[in-house]
Structures are given as C-alpha cells and as structure tokens.
Backbone as numpy.savetxt, mean C-alpha at the origin, in Angstrom:
# Nx Ny Nz CAx CAy CAz Cx Cy Cz
0.83 -12.32 11.91 0.74 -12.34 10.45 1.88 -11.55 9.81
2.14 -10.33 10.34 3.21 -9.49 9.80 4.57 -10.13 10.06
4.75 -10.69 11.27 6.03 -11.35 11.59 6.25 -12.55 10.68
5.17 -13.28 10.36 5.31 -14.42 9.46 5.77 -13.98 8.08
5.20 -12.87 7.60 5.61 -12.37 6.29 7.03 -11.85 6.30
7.48 -11.34 7.46 8.83 -10.79 7.53 9.89 -11.87 7.29
9.59 -13.12 7.67 10.56 -14.20 7.46 10.75 -14.51 5.98
9.84 -14.02 5.12 9.96 -14.32 3.69 11.24 -13.73 3.10
11.76 -12.62 3.67 13.00 -12.05 3.16 14.15 -13.06 3.30
14.19 -13.75 4.43 15.24 -14.75 4.66 15.09 -15.93 3.70
13.89 -16.51 3.63 13.67 -17.68 2.77 13.84 -17.33 1.29
13.38 -16.16 0.89 13.52 -15.76 -0.51 14.98 -15.60 -0.89
15.78 -15.02 0.00 17.21 -14.87 -0.29 17.87 -16.22 -0.50
17.48 -17.22 0.29 18.04 -18.56 0.13 17.67 -19.15 -1.23
16.44 -18.96 -1.68 15.97 -19.55 -2.93 16.50 -18.81 -4.15
16.72 -17.51 -4.02 17.18 -16.73 -5.17 18.61 -17.06 -5.57
19.29 -17.89 -4.79 20.64 -18.32 -5.16 20.62 -19.16 -6.43
19.53 -19.89 -6.68 19.45 -20.75 -7.87 18.21 -20.51 -8.72
17.28 -19.66 -8.26 16.04 -19.41 -8.99 15.93 -17.94 -9.37
15.24 -17.67 -10.47 14.96 -16.30 -10.84 13.83 -15.74 -9.99
13.75 -14.42 -9.85 12.71 -13.81 -9.02 11.30 -14.17 -9.45
11.02 -14.14 -10.75 9.67 -14.43 -11.21 9.35 -15.92 -11.14
10.37 -16.76 -11.34 10.17 -18.20 -11.17 9.77 -18.52 -9.74
10.46 -17.89 -8.80 10.13 -18.09 -7.40 8.72 -17.58 -7.08
8.39 -16.41 -7.61 7.07 -15.85 -7.33 5.96 -16.74 -7.89
6.12 -17.18 -9.15 5.09 -18.01 -9.76 4.90 -19.32 -9.01
6.01 -20.01 -8.70 5.92 -21.29 -8.01 5.33 -21.12 -6.62
5.80 -20.12 -5.89 5.34 -19.90 -4.51 3.83 -19.61 -4.45
3.37 -18.69 -5.25 1.98 -18.26 -5.12 1.00 -19.21 -5.80
1.41 -19.87 -6.89 0.52 -20.86 -7.49 0.36 -22.06 -6.57
1.45 -22.50 -5.92 1.34 -23.61 -4.97 0.45 -23.24 -3.80
0.60 -22.03 -3.29 -0.25 -21.59 -2.18 -1.71 -21.49 -2.61
-1.94 -21.00 -3.82 -3.32 -20.89 -4.30 -3.97 -22.26 -4.44
-3.21 -23.25 -4.94 -3.75 -24.60 -5.08 -4.19 -25.16 -3.73
-3.37 -24.97 -2.70 -3.72 -25.46 -1.36 -4.94 -24.73 -0.82
-4.96 -23.41 -0.96 -6.08 -22.62 -0.44 -7.38 -22.91 -1.19
-7.28 -23.10 -2.50 -8.49 -23.40 -3.29 -9.08 -24.74 -2.88
-8.22 -25.70 -2.56 -8.73 -27.00 -2.11 -9.38 -26.90 -0.74
-8.81 -26.09 0.14 -9.35 -25.97 1.50 -10.64 -25.16 1.56
-10.75 -24.16 0.69 -11.90 -23.24 0.76 -12.68 -23.21 -0.54
-12.78 -24.37 -1.20 -13.48 -24.45 -2.48 -14.92 -23.95 -2.42
-15.73 -24.32 -1.40 -17.12 -23.83 -1.37 -17.20 -22.31 -1.33
-16.34 -21.66 -0.57 -16.38 -20.20 -0.49 -15.92 -19.56 -1.80
-14.94 -20.18 -2.46 -14.50 -19.65 -3.74 -15.59 -19.76 -4.80
-16.34 -20.86 -4.78 -17.40 -21.05 -5.77 -18.54 -20.05 -5.56
-18.68 -19.53 -4.35 -19.73 -18.54 -4.09 -19.23 -17.11 -4.27
-18.00 -16.95 -4.75 -17.41 -15.61 -4.88 -18.21 -14.78 -5.86
-18.44 -13.54 -5.48 -19.17 -12.61 -6.34 -18.22 -11.66 -7.07
-18.84 -10.73 -7.77 -18.06 -9.77 -8.56 -17.15 -8.92 -7.68
-17.66 -8.51 -6.51 -16.87 -7.64 -5.61 -15.60 -8.35 -5.15
-15.72 -9.64 -4.74 -14.55 -10.37 -4.28 -13.54 -10.58 -5.40
-14.03 -10.91 -6.61 -13.12 -11.16 -7.72 -12.38 -9.90 -8.14
-13.09 -8.79 -8.25 -12.45 -7.54 -8.64 -11.52 -7.04 -7.54
-11.95 -7.20 -6.29 -11.10 -6.79 -5.18 -9.81 -7.59 -5.12
-9.92 -8.91 -5.30 -8.72 -9.75 -5.33 -7.81 -9.43 -6.50
-8.40 -9.10 -7.65 -7.61 -8.72 -8.82 -6.83 -7.42 -8.55
-7.51 -6.41 -7.99 -6.85 -5.14 -7.71 -5.73 -5.30 -6.69
-6.01 -6.01 -5.59 -4.98 -6.22 -4.57 -3.84 -7.07 -5.12
-4.16 -8.08 -5.93 -3.13 -8.93 -6.51 -2.19 -8.17 -7.43
-2.72 -7.24 -8.21 -1.88 -6.44 -9.09 -0.90 -5.58 -8.29
-1.42 -4.96 -7.21 -0.55 -4.12 -6.37 0.53 -4.95 -5.68
0.15 -6.11 -5.16 1.13 -6.94 -4.46 2.10 -7.60 -5.45
1.65 -7.86 -6.67 2.59 -8.37 -7.67 3.68 -7.35 -7.93
3.32 -6.07 -8.05 4.32 -5.03 -8.22 5.27 -4.97 -7.04
4.70 -5.10 -5.82 5.53 -5.09 -4.61 6.54 -6.23 -4.63
6.06 -7.45 -4.93 6.94 -8.62 -4.91 7.95 -8.60 -6.06
7.55 -8.07 -7.21 8.48 -7.99 -8.33 9.66 -7.09 -7.97
9.38 -5.94 -7.38 10.45 -5.05 -6.94 11.28 -5.71 -5.84
10.59 -6.31 -4.86 11.28 -6.88 -3.69 12.23 -8.00 -4.09
11.75 -8.96 -4.87 12.58 -10.13 -5.19 13.76 -9.74 -6.08
13.54 -8.82 -7.01 14.67 -8.38 -7.83 15.66 -7.57 -7.00
15.16 -6.81 -6.02 16.05 -6.05 -5.14 16.90 -6.99 -4.30
16.33 -8.11 -3.87 17.06 -9.06 -3.03 18.23 -9.72 -3.75
18.21 -9.70 -5.08 19.34 -10.25 -5.83 20.51 -9.26 -5.91
20.29 -8.01 -5.48 21.32 -6.98 -5.62 21.68 -6.28 -4.31
20.88 -6.47 -3.26 21.10 -5.75 -2.00 20.81 -6.68 -0.83
21.38 -6.40 0.36 21.11 -7.23 1.54 19.63 -7.23 1.90
19.16 -8.35 2.44 17.73 -8.45 2.78 17.34 -7.46 3.86
18.24 -7.15 4.79 17.90 -6.18 5.83 17.68 -4.80 5.23
18.52 -4.39 4.29 18.36 -3.09 3.63 17.07 -3.04 2.84
16.80 -4.10 2.07 15.57 -4.14 1.27 14.35 -4.05 2.17
14.36 -4.75 3.28 13.21 -4.74 4.19 12.96 -3.34 4.75
14.03 -2.68 5.21 13.87 -1.35 5.78 13.39 -0.35 4.74
13.94 -0.40 3.53 13.54 0.55 2.50 12.11 0.28 2.03
11.77 -0.98 1.85 10.42 -1.30 1.37 9.35 -0.86 2.37
9.66 -0.98 3.65 8.66 -0.64 4.66 8.60 0.84 4.97
9.27 1.66 4.16 8.98 3.08 4.19 7.54 3.35 3.73
6.89 2.33 3.19 5.47 2.44 2.85 4.65 2.87 4.05
5.11 2.56 5.25 4.39 2.92 6.46 4.33 4.43 6.62
5.33 5.13 6.10 5.30 6.59 6.10 4.52 7.11 4.89
4.61 6.41 3.76 3.94 6.87 2.54 2.43 6.80 2.64
1.89 5.81 3.37 0.44 5.65 3.44 -0.24 6.86 4.08
0.20 7.34 5.27 -0.44 8.55 5.81 -0.25 9.77 4.93
0.90 9.89 4.27 1.11 11.01 3.36 0.11 10.97 2.20
-0.06 9.79 1.61 -0.99 9.65 0.50 -2.43 9.89 0.95
-2.76 9.43 2.14 -4.11 9.66 2.68 -4.38 11.14 2.86
-3.38 11.88 3.35 -3.55 13.33 3.53 -3.73 14.03 2.19
-2.94 13.64 1.19 -3.07 14.26 -0.13 -4.45 13.97 -0.72
-4.92 12.73 -0.57 -6.24 12.37 -1.10 -7.36 13.16 -0.43
-7.16 13.52 0.86 -8.17 14.29 1.59 -7.99 15.80 1.42
-7.06 16.23 0.56 -6.82 17.65 0.29 -6.48 18.42 1.56
-5.58 17.88 2.35 -5.14 18.56 3.57 -3.67 18.31 3.78
-3.05 19.17 4.58 -1.64 18.99 4.89 -1.45 17.81 5.83
-0.35 17.08 5.69 -0.09 16.00 6.64 0.10 16.55 8.05
-0.19 15.73 9.04 0.03 16.12 10.43 1.52 16.36 10.66
1.87 17.22 11.62 3.28 17.50 11.89 4.09 16.24 12.18
3.51 15.26 12.88 4.25 14.05 13.18 4.58 13.27 11.91
3.69 13.35 10.90 3.95 12.66 9.63 5.10 13.33 8.89
5.13 14.66 8.92 6.22 15.36 8.26 7.55 15.09 8.99
7.50 15.04 10.32 8.71 14.71 11.08 9.16 13.28 10.79
8.21 12.36 10.70 8.54 10.96 10.39 9.16 10.84 9.00
8.65 11.60 8.05 9.21 11.56 6.70 10.65 12.05 6.69
10.90 13.14 7.44 12.27 13.66 7.51 13.21 12.65 8.16
12.74 11.99 9.24 13.57 10.98 9.91 13.83 9.79 8.99
12.81 9.39 8.22 12.98 8.26 7.30 14.01 8.59 6.22
13.94 9.81 5.67 14.92 10.19 4.65 16.33 10.23 5.24
16.45 10.73 6.48 17.77 10.72 7.13 18.26 9.29 7.34
17.35 8.38 7.70 17.73 6.99 7.86 18.21 6.36 6.58
17.53 6.67 5.47 17.97 6.15 4.17 19.36 6.68 3.85
19.60 7.95 4.17 20.92 8.52 3.93 22.00 7.81 4.72
21.72 7.47 5.98 22.71 6.76 6.79 22.94 5.33 6.28
21.87 4.70 5.77 22.05 3.38 5.16 23.01 3.47 3.97
22.87 4.54 3.20 23.78 4.75 2.07 25.21 4.90 2.55
25.40 5.70 3.61 26.75 5.90 4.16 27.32 4.58 4.66
26.50 3.79 5.35 26.95 2.52 5.89 27.37 1.52 4.83
26.83 1.69 3.62 27.16 0.77 2.54 28.21 1.32 1.58
28.77 2.47 1.92 29.84 3.01 1.09 29.53 4.30 0.39
28.48 4.98 0.80 28.15 6.27 0.21 27.19 6.16 -0.96
27.06 7.27 -1.69 26.10 7.34 -2.79 26.38 6.32 -3.88
27.66 6.02 -4.08 28.01 5.05 -5.13 27.48 3.66 -4.80
27.32 3.35 -3.51 26.83 2.03 -3.12 25.32 1.93 -3.17
24.64 3.07 -3.31 23.18 3.04 -3.40 22.82 2.76 -4.86
22.71 1.48 -5.17 22.59 1.07 -6.55 21.19 0.65 -6.95
21.08 -0.16 -8.00 19.77 -0.58 -8.50 18.94 -1.35 -7.48
19.60 -2.16 -6.64 18.85 -2.92 -5.64 18.10 -2.02 -4.68
18.77 -0.97 -4.20 18.11 -0.04 -3.29 17.01 0.74 -3.98
17.23 1.12 -5.24 16.18 1.83 -5.98 14.97 0.93 -6.19
15.21 -0.35 -6.48 14.09 -1.28 -6.63 13.32 -1.43 -5.32
14.04 -1.43 -4.20 13.36 -1.52 -2.91 12.46 -0.31 -2.66
12.90 0.88 -3.09 12.06 2.07 -2.96 10.83 1.96 -3.86
10.99 1.37 -5.05 9.83 1.11 -5.89 8.87 0.15 -5.22
9.43 -0.85 -4.51 8.59 -1.77 -3.75 7.83 -1.05 -2.65
8.44 -0.03 -2.04 7.75 0.75 -1.00 6.53 1.46 -1.56
6.67 2.04 -2.76 5.54 2.73 -3.38 4.40 1.75 -3.69
4.76 0.59 -4.24 3.73 -0.42 -4.54 3.10 -0.98 -3.28
3.91 -1.14 -2.23 3.38 -1.67 -0.97 2.40 -0.69 -0.34
2.71 0.61 -0.42 1.78 1.61 0.09 0.45 1.55 -0.67
0.54 1.42 -2.00 -0.69 1.29 -2.79 -1.45 0.02 -2.43
-0.72 -1.07 -2.19 -1.38 -2.33 -1.83 -2.12 -2.22 -0.50
-1.51 -1.55 0.48 -2.17 -1.39 1.78 -3.45 -0.59 1.63
-3.40 0.49 0.84 -4.58 1.34 0.67 -5.68 0.63 -0.12
-5.28 -0.10 -1.16 -6.28 -0.84 -1.95 -6.91 -1.94 -1.12
-6.10 -2.66 -0.34 -6.63 -3.74 0.49 -7.60 -3.19 1.52
-7.29 -2.03 2.12 -8.20 -1.43 3.09 -9.55 -1.11 2.47
-9.55 -0.81 1.17 -10.80 -0.49 0.47 -11.58 -1.75 0.08
-10.90 -2.73 -0.51 -11.62 -3.88 -1.05 -11.96 -4.90 0.01
-11.26 -4.87 1.17 -11.53 -5.87 2.20 -12.91 -5.72 2.80
-13.53 -4.55 2.64 -14.85 -4.31 3.21 -15.98 -4.76 2.29
-15.64 -5.16 1.07 -16.65 -5.54 0.09 -16.69 -7.06 -0.06
-17.59 -7.70 0.64 -17.74 -9.14 0.50 -16.86 -9.93 1.45
-16.52 -11.16 1.05 -15.76 -12.09 1.86 -14.28 -11.78 1.74
-13.68 -11.28 2.84 -12.28 -10.86 2.81 -11.33 -12.03 2.58
-11.69 -13.21 3.09 -10.83 -14.37 2.88 -10.77 -14.74 1.40
-11.90 -14.68 0.73 -11.93 -14.97 -0.71 -11.10 -13.94 -1.47
-11.20 -12.67 -1.07 -10.37 -11.63 -1.68 -8.89 -11.99 -1.56
-8.48 -12.46 -0.36 -7.09 -12.84 -0.16 -6.67 -14.01 -1.01
-7.55 -15.00 -1.17 -7.20 -16.17 -1.98 -7.08 -15.79 -3.46
-8.03 -15.00 -3.95 -7.96 -14.55 -5.35 -6.70 -13.73 -5.57
-6.35 -12.89 -4.61 -5.14 -12.08 -4.69 -3.91 -12.97 -4.86
-3.81 -14.05 -4.09 -2.68 -14.97 -4.20 -2.65 -15.63 -5.58
-3.82 -16.02 -6.09 -3.87 -16.62 -7.42 -3.42 -15.67 -8.51
-3.83 -14.41 -8.42 -3.43 -13.41 -9.41 -1.91 -13.24 -9.39
-1.33 -13.17 -8.21 0.12 -13.02 -8.11 0.84 -14.22 -8.71
0.31 -15.43 -8.48 0.93 -16.63 -9.04 0.89 -16.65 -10.55
-0.26 -16.32 -11.12 -0.40 -16.32 -12.58 0.53 -15.29 -13.21
0.56 -14.08 -12.66 1.42 -13.03 -13.22 2.90 -13.39 -13.05
3.25 -13.98 -11.90 4.63 -14.38 -11.69 5.07 -15.46 -12.68
4.20 -16.45 -12.90 4.55 -17.52 -13.86 4.66 -16.97 -15.27
3.76 -16.07 -15.65 3.82 -15.47 -16.99 5.11 -14.67 -17.17
5.50 -13.90 -16.14 6.73 -13.12 -16.23 7.96 -14.04 -16.29
7.90 -15.17 -15.58 9.03 -16.11 -15.61 9.20 -16.69 -17.01
8.10 -17.04 -17.66 8.17 -17.59 -19.01 8.66 -16.54 -20.00
8.33 -15.27 -19.75 8.70 -14.21 -20.68 10.14 -13.73 -20.50
10.63 -13.68 -19.25 11.90 -13.02 -18.99 12.98 -13.92 -18.39
12.65 -15.14 -18.02 13.62 -16.00 -17.34 13.59 -17.41 -17.92
14.54 -18.20 -17.48 14.50 -19.64 -17.72 13.98 -20.27 -16.44
12.70 -20.71 -16.42 12.10 -21.22 -15.18 12.95 -22.33 -14.56
13.04 -22.30 -13.22 13.84 -23.28 -12.50 13.13 -23.67 -11.22
13.53 -24.82 -10.65 12.99 -25.31 -9.40 14.06 -25.25 -8.31
13.69 -25.35 -7.05 14.71 -25.41 -5.99 15.68 -26.55 -6.24
16.94 -26.32 -5.88 18.00 -27.28 -6.22 18.40 -28.18 -5.07
18.13 -27.78 -3.84 18.57 -28.56 -2.69 17.40 -28.82 -1.74
17.64 -29.74 -0.83 16.60 -30.05 0.16 16.29 -28.83 1.03
17.34 -28.09 1.38 17.11 -26.89 2.18 16.27 -25.87 1.46
16.45 -25.75 0.14 15.64 -24.80 -0.62 14.19 -25.26 -0.73
13.96 -26.56 -0.85 12.58 -27.05 -0.87 11.89 -26.77 0.47
12.64 -26.91 1.55 12.06 -26.59 2.87 11.77 -25.10 2.98
12.66 -24.27 2.43 12.42 -22.83 2.43 11.18 -22.48 1.61
11.01 -23.18 0.47 9.83 -22.95 -0.36 8.56 -23.37 0.39
8.63 -24.51 1.08 7.47 -24.96 1.85 7.09 -23.94 2.92
8.09 -23.34 3.56 7.81 -22.31 4.57 7.20 -21.07 3.92
7.69 -20.70 2.74 7.11 -19.56 2.03 5.65 -19.81 1.67
5.36 -21.02 1.20 4.00 -21.34 0.78 3.05 -21.40 1.97
3.45 -22.13 3.00 2.53 -22.38 4.12 2.42 -21.20 5.07
3.55 -20.62 5.45 3.54 -19.59 6.49 3.43 -18.20 5.90
4.37 -17.85 5.03 4.45 -16.47 4.54 3.32 -16.13 3.57
2.87 -17.10 2.77 1.82 -16.83 1.79 0.46 -17.28 2.29
0.33 -18.57 2.63 -0.97 -19.08 3.06 -1.50 -18.37 4.29
-0.60 -17.98 5.19 -1.01 -17.29 6.41 -0.86 -15.78 6.28
0.32 -15.32 5.81 0.60 -13.89 5.77 -0.21 -13.13 4.74
-0.03 -13.48 3.45 -0.71 -12.73 2.40 -2.22 -12.93 2.42
-2.66 -14.17 2.59 -4.08 -14.47 2.46 -4.91 -13.80 3.54
-4.38 -13.71 4.75 -5.16 -13.17 5.86 -5.04 -11.65 5.99
-4.23 -11.00 5.16 -4.14 -9.54 5.28 -5.47 -8.85 5.02
-6.24 -9.22 3.97 -7.55 -8.58 3.80 -8.48 -8.82 4.98
-8.40 -10.01 5.60 -9.23 -10.30 6.76 -8.84 -9.39 7.92
-7.52 -9.23 8.12 -7.05 -8.38 9.21 -7.39 -6.92 8.98
-7.46 -6.48 7.72 -7.72 -5.07 7.42 -9.20 -4.74 7.31
-10.08 -5.73 7.53 -11.51 -5.46 7.41 -11.97 -4.33 8.32
-11.43 -4.28 9.53 -11.87 -3.30 10.52 -10.78 -2.29 10.86
-9.84 -2.11 9.92 -8.75 -1.16 10.14 -8.69 -0.17 8.99
-8.36 1.08 9.29 -8.06 2.03 8.23 -6.69 1.70 7.65
-6.39 2.29 6.49 -5.07 2.05 5.88 -3.96 2.53 6.79
-4.16 3.68 7.46 -3.14 4.22 8.37 -2.85 3.25 9.51
-3.91 2.73 10.13 -3.73 1.83 11.26 -3.13 0.49 10.82
-3.52 0.02 9.63 -2.94 -1.23 9.13 -1.45 -1.07 8.86
-1.06 0.11 8.38 0.34 0.34 8.05 1.23 0.27 9.28
0.72 0.72 10.42 1.58 0.77 11.61 2.03 -0.62 12.05
1.18 -1.64 11.84 1.56 -3.00 12.27 2.72 -3.55 11.44
2.95 -2.95 10.27 4.05 -3.41 9.43 5.40 -2.99 9.98
5.42 -2.21 11.06 6.69 -1.83 11.68 7.45 -3.05 12.18
6.73 -4.14 12.40 7.39 -5.37 12.86 8.27 -5.96 11.76
7.92 -5.75 10.51 8.60 -6.40 9.40 10.08 -6.06 9.32
10.47 -4.77 9.25 11.90 -4.50 9.11 12.72 -4.95 10.32
12.14 -4.89 11.51 12.86 -5.35 12.68 13.16 -6.84 12.59
12.14 -7.62 12.22 12.32 -9.08 12.12 13.26 -9.45 10.98
12.99 -8.87 9.79 13.81 -9.21 8.63 15.25 -8.75 8.80
15.43 -7.55 9.34 16.78 -7.05 9.54 17.57 -7.89 10.53
16.94 -8.27 11.61 17.61 -9.10 12.62 17.99 -10.46 12.04
17.08 -11.08 11.30 17.37 -12.40 10.71 18.48 -12.31 9.67
18.43 -11.26 8.84 19.45 -11.12 7.81 20.85 -10.93 8.39
20.95 -10.12 9.44 22.25 -9.87 10.05 22.73 -11.08 10.84
21.82 -11.72 11.58 22.21 -12.82 12.47 22.47 -14.11 11.71
21.62 -14.44 10.70 21.71 -15.74 10.05 22.44 -15.70 8.72
22.38 -14.59 8.00 23.02 -14.51 6.69 24.34 -13.76 6.73
24.70 -13.23 7.89 25.98 -12.53 8.01 26.06 -11.26 7.21
24.94 -10.55 7.04 24.94 -9.31 6.25 25.67 -8.21 7.02
26.37 -7.30 6.30 27.17 -6.26 6.97 26.30 -5.32 7.80
26.86 -4.88 8.92 26.10 -4.01 9.80 27.08 -3.18 10.64
27.41 -1.98 10.15 28.29 -1.08 10.87 27.51 -0.04 11.66
28.20 0.90 12.31 27.53 1.93 13.10 26.54 2.78 12.29
26.94 3.19 11.09 26.05 4.02 10.27 24.81 3.24 9.86
24.98 1.97 9.54 23.83 1.14 9.17 22.87 0.99 10.34
23.42 0.73 11.53 22.57 0.61 12.72 21.83 1.92 13.01
22.53 3.05 12.86 21.89 4.35 13.10 20.78 4.60 12.08
21.04 4.25 10.81 20.01 4.42 9.78 18.79 3.56 10.05
19.02 2.31 10.46 17.91 1.43 10.80 17.12 1.99 11.98
17.84 2.52 12.97 17.15 3.07 14.14 16.29 4.27 13.75
16.81 5.12 12.86 16.02 6.28 12.43 14.77 5.85 11.66
14.92 4.85 10.80 13.76 4.38 10.02 12.72 3.76 10.94
13.17 2.96 11.92 12.23 2.40 12.88 11.55 3.52 13.67
12.32 4.54 14.08 11.73 5.67 14.78 10.70 6.39 13.93
11.00 6.56 12.63 10.05 7.20 11.73 8.77 6.38 11.59
8.93 5.07 11.51 7.77 4.19 11.39 6.89 4.28 12.64
7.53 4.25 13.82 6.77 4.34 15.07 6.09 5.70 15.18
6.80 6.78 14.83 6.23 8.12 14.92 5.04 8.27 13.99
5.16 7.72 12.77 4.05 7.82 11.81 2.84 7.02 12.26
3.06 6.00 13.08 1.96 5.12 13.49 1.28 5.58 14.76
1.79 6.62 15.43 1.17 7.08 16.67 -0.20 7.68 16.38
-1.20 7.41 17.22 -2.54 8.00 17.00 -2.53 9.49 17.25
-3.37 10.21 16.51 -3.48 11.65 16.71 -4.20 11.96 18.01
-3.86 13.12 18.61 -4.61 13.58 19.77 -6.02 13.92 19.34
-7.04 13.62 20.17 -8.42 13.88 19.77 -8.66 15.33 19.36
-8.10 16.27 20.11 -8.30 17.68 19.77 -7.68 18.03 18.44
-6.46 17.50 18.21 -5.77 17.78 16.95 -6.51 17.18 15.78
-7.03 15.96 15.97 -7.78 15.31 14.89 -9.03 16.10 14.56
-9.77 16.54 15.59 -10.99 17.31 15.35 -10.68 18.63 14.67
-9.58 19.29 15.12 -9.21 20.56 14.50 -8.83 20.36 13.04
-8.13 19.27 12.74 -7.74 18.99 11.35 -8.97 18.78 10.49
-9.95 18.02 11.02 -11.17 17.81 10.25 -11.92 19.11 10.04
-11.95 19.99 11.09 -12.65 21.27 10.95 -11.98 22.13 9.89
-10.64 22.16 9.87 -9.94 22.95 8.86 -10.20 22.39 7.46
-10.20 21.06 7.35 -10.46 20.46 6.04 -11.88 20.77 5.57
-12.86 20.69 6.50 -14.24 21.00 6.12 -14.38 22.46 5.70
-13.70 23.36 6.42 -13.77 24.78 6.07 -13.17 25.03 4.69
-12.04 24.35 4.40 -11.42 24.51 3.09 -12.33 24.00 1.97
-12.96 22.85 2.22 -13.88 22.32 1.21 -15.08 23.25 1.02
-15.57 23.86 2.12 -16.70 24.78 2.03 -16.32 26.01 1.21
-15.11 26.53 1.45 -14.66 27.70 0.69 -14.52 27.35 -0.79
-14.01 26.14 -1.07 -13.87 25.72 -2.47 -15.23 25.62 -3.14
-16.21 25.06 -2.44 -17.54 24.93 -3.01 -18.17 26.29 -3.28
-17.96 27.27 -2.36 -18.52 28.60 -2.56 -17.86 29.30 -3.74
-16.52 29.11 -3.87 -15.83 29.78 -4.98 -16.27 29.23 -6.32
-16.62 27.94 -6.35 -17.06 27.35 -7.63 -18.43 27.83 -8.04
-19.22 28.30 -7.09 -20.57 28.79 -7.43 -20.58 30.29 -7.68
-19.39 30.93 -7.58 -19.34 32.38 -7.81 -19.53 32.69 -9.29
-20.09 33.83 -9.59 -20.33 34.23 -10.97 -19.01 34.57 -11.65
-18.88 34.21 -12.90 -17.65 34.48 -13.63 -17.56 35.94 -14.07
-18.68 36.68 -14.06 -18.69 38.05 -14.54 -18.53 39.08 -13.43
-19.34 39.01 -12.41 -19.27 40.03 -11.37 -18.79 39.49 -10.03
-18.50 38.20 -9.93 -17.97 37.65 -8.70 -18.99 37.41 -7.61
-20.28 37.75 -7.85 -21.29 37.52 -6.84 -21.78 36.08 -6.89
-22.20 35.53 -5.74 -22.68 34.14 -5.74 -23.92 33.99 -6.61
-23.99 32.91 -7.32 -25.16 32.62 -8.14 -26.29 32.11 -7.27
-27.51 32.49 -7.56 -28.63 31.98 -6.76 -28.83 30.50 -7.01
-29.43 29.86 -6.05 -29.73 28.44 -6.19 -30.78 28.19 -7.24
-30.99 26.90 -7.57 -31.94 26.54 -8.62 -33.36 26.97 -8.26
-33.75 26.76 -7.00 -35.11 27.15 -6.59 -35.34 28.63 -6.73
-34.36 29.44 -6.32 -34.51 30.89 -6.44 -34.53 31.31 -7.90
-33.70 30.65 -8.74 -33.72 30.98 -10.17 -35.10 30.72 -10.77
-35.71 29.57 -10.42 -37.04 29.27 -10.95 -38.08 30.28 -10.45
-37.94 30.68 -9.19 -38.89 31.64 -8.63 -38.83 32.96 -9.38
-37.60 33.50 -9.58 -37.45 34.78 -10.27 -37.88 34.69 -11.73
-37.62 33.53 -12.36 -38.04 33.35 -13.75 -39.56 33.38 -13.85
-40.26 32.69 -12.96 -41.73 32.70 -12.96 -42.28 34.07 -12.65
-41.62 34.80 -11.74 -42.09 36.13 -11.39 -41.98 37.08 -12.56
-40.85 37.00 -13.32 -40.69 37.87 -14.48 -41.74 37.59 -15.53
-42.05 36.30 -15.76 -43.08 35.97 -16.75 -44.44 36.49 -16.32
-44.76 36.40 -15.03 -46.04 36.89 -14.53 -46.14 38.40 -14.73
-45.03 39.12 -14.42 -45.06 40.57 -14.59 -45.24 40.97 -16.05
-44.60 40.21 -16.97 -44.75 40.52 -18.39 -46.18 40.30 -18.85
-46.81 39.23 -18.38 -48.21 38.97 -18.75 -49.10 40.07 -18.20
-48.84 40.51 -16.95 -49.65 41.53 -16.35 -49.53 42.86 -17.09
-48.36 43.18 -17.61 -48.16 44.45 -18.32 -48.88 44.46 -19.64
-48.80 43.33 -20.36 -49.39 43.28 -21.72 -50.86 42.87 -21.72
-51.44 42.51 -20.60 -52.84 42.10 -20.59 -53.72 43.36 -20.72
-54.67 43.40 -21.68 -55.56 44.58 -21.85 -56.50 44.72 -20.65
-56.69 46.00 -20.22 -57.58 46.27 -19.10 -59.03 46.31 -19.56
-59.90 45.83 -18.71 -61.34 45.84 -19.04 -61.92 47.23 -18.81
-62.92 47.57 -19.67 -63.62 48.86 -19.49 -62.83 49.95 -20.11
C-alpha cells in the first residue's frame, strides 16, 4: 500500500506539467470516489455518524498534505519533496510524546538530529541555503500535515467501518480539491495519452488502493507503528525520480537522503521492554505528583482532605455544637 502511494510522486510530476495542483487533486480524488462509491454503495449507505466524521477529519488532514505536496512538486524535485514530506515519520513519535507529557525516547531525539542533518545536506546538494526555496518549505508543511493525518487516522480507524472512513476521506479530498481549483486556478484536463495513463494509475493504484486502505491498515496499529511503514515511500519515490526523471543527485544529496532514511529507521525501531516500562513508570509518577500538587491547599500547602472526610468532619462539628447547646435534664 505504501509503495503504491510512493509512485504518486512520479505520476503527479508528469501531470503537473500541464495541470494545476488543485485541478489534479480534484480530478484524481473525485474520479476515485466515484469508482469506490459504485463498488461499495451498500456499505456507504449504512455509514453512521462515526464513519462520516472520521472520514471528514482524515480527509481534511490529507487535503492539507496533498495541497502542500502537489504545490511543492511544481518547484522542487520529486525525490526531495518525498524525503522532506516523510519526515512525518519522525514527527509522529515526537508529537505522541508531547501529548503524553513525557520526554521523547533517546532514539527519537537522535533520529530528529539525524533528520535535521539530512535536510541540511539536501540543501548543500542543491546549492546551499539559497537553493532551499518555497518548494522545500512547502514539503516541510506537507510533513506536518502528514504527521497529523497519520495520528488522526489511527484514532478514527477504530470507530466503525474503516473502509467507509477511507472512501469518505477520498471524497472529501476530491470536493476540496475541485473547490480550490475553481477558486485559484483555471481547471484543466490531461493533455496527452501518457498523462491520461498516469491519471488512471493515480486513480486506481495510488488513490483507490493506497489512500482508501490506509484506515483499514491502521485499524490494529498505533500511530507510531503506522508511521514506520512509511519509510518505504522516500526510498521508492527518490529512486524513481532519479532514475526515470533524471533529477540531480550528487554526493551531498545522497548523503542527506541516507541520513534521513537512517533517521526514519531509527525512529521506527521498537522500544526495549524494560525501557518502555520504565518510561511508563516515570510518566505515571509525574502524573501522580501533578495530581497531588493540584489538591494542595493554596493557603498552608497541606493536602486537602477528600470529600468523604470533609463530610465526616462537617457532621461531627454539627453534632458537637448541638451537644453543647442542648439543655441538660434535672
């Protein structure tokens, strides 16, 4: 599935020669949605609120990813865009650690450093800082959106029919792409037979198979584990771009790609059982300390009694007051 999606960089580059990014996105995803809706109409008609909202959320995230990616491909080589966009594989574990209020594992911090070094070498290979232009910046924006898409998909894929979530996601991307094309571009169609074949491959393989089945594949995977399989994407896209499109590839570029691949592999390695348990214990201890500090008194710093103890002491004080003021017999 990931390898199929990786070929989209090659086919998209071919189509962007005569089509605008949003025109391509709208045509590609609406055509794929039409085919999928016809094939799985009964399941779509049974879609519930969870599937529709999940597909909407995932579609919005992937629309952002594709908007950045396709516009980046008009300004930068497909191999560079692929490697930069798939830095999401490093961003997902970092974001997961931040959400859990804990420090990232040492391997994640090392992977982040290696990824940044790889980006620096890519810049050197393309002519230095001056060559790191809008296309590369757009690819980094695509990485942020892709990381969000992986995390959102991991969440919504568990709610209801994952295949329906994937189909709705494709439809959302098609509608938003077509709307953006009407607003910002002059819509166009493929101009040559080769481009129509590239579009057919995008619709059938990269979208119908790649995008639609991602929620199904992530049903039983965490976001971290799902991200590691995306390491295949930059390798496939980079190789195709250099071999078939003649994109530049010098020593610095190769070294940068190698560092980014190394960072991706390092970030995807499973934690040692002992390290994972220790990390969870430290996180639990930190949360326990935070909970205790929130229950501390603002005046004297002593812990506040629980609700049951407060009620007990309140009832005891009332009883003592009644006993004091009650007149004695005799």
